[in-house]
C-alpha positions, 0 to 999 in steps of 0.5 A: 819677413826680414831676418831680424823679425824672423829671429825674434819669432824663433826666439819667442817660440823657444821661450814659450816652450820653457817652464821656469818657476816664479821666484817663490818656487826656486828650488821647488820639487818639479813634476812634468805631466801630460793631461788632456793634450796639455804638457804641464810642469808643476812646481811644489814648495811647502803649502804652495804650488804653481803649474805652467802649460808649456804647449801652444793652444788656440783660444777654442782649445783653452777651454778647461785649461785652468781646471787641467792645471789645478788637477795636475797640481793635485796629482803631482802634489797629492794635496788638494787646492784650497778653494779661492786660492787660485790665481792665474789663467789657462797658461800659469796658475799659482795656488795654496794647498791643503796637504794630509 
């Protein structure tokens, strides 16, 4: 592997371990949790939340990932995810919340 390609791979791995919120969640409350072998960062602002999985998973182990992200949001915010509001995949989801 040439040096430029090796540097690009290292840079990509470094970025993959970061959890930065989307623009909508700048200034949001941040909570870091571990669930089911996943490291998850939850950003919560008002009636919206975003969860990001920050560890690598192969395709076989991504099963149930969206459910883990949703559960992490409910634990971190003490709110429930509104049905049909979930948008995203097994790495990042954004939801609307119903809070008491």
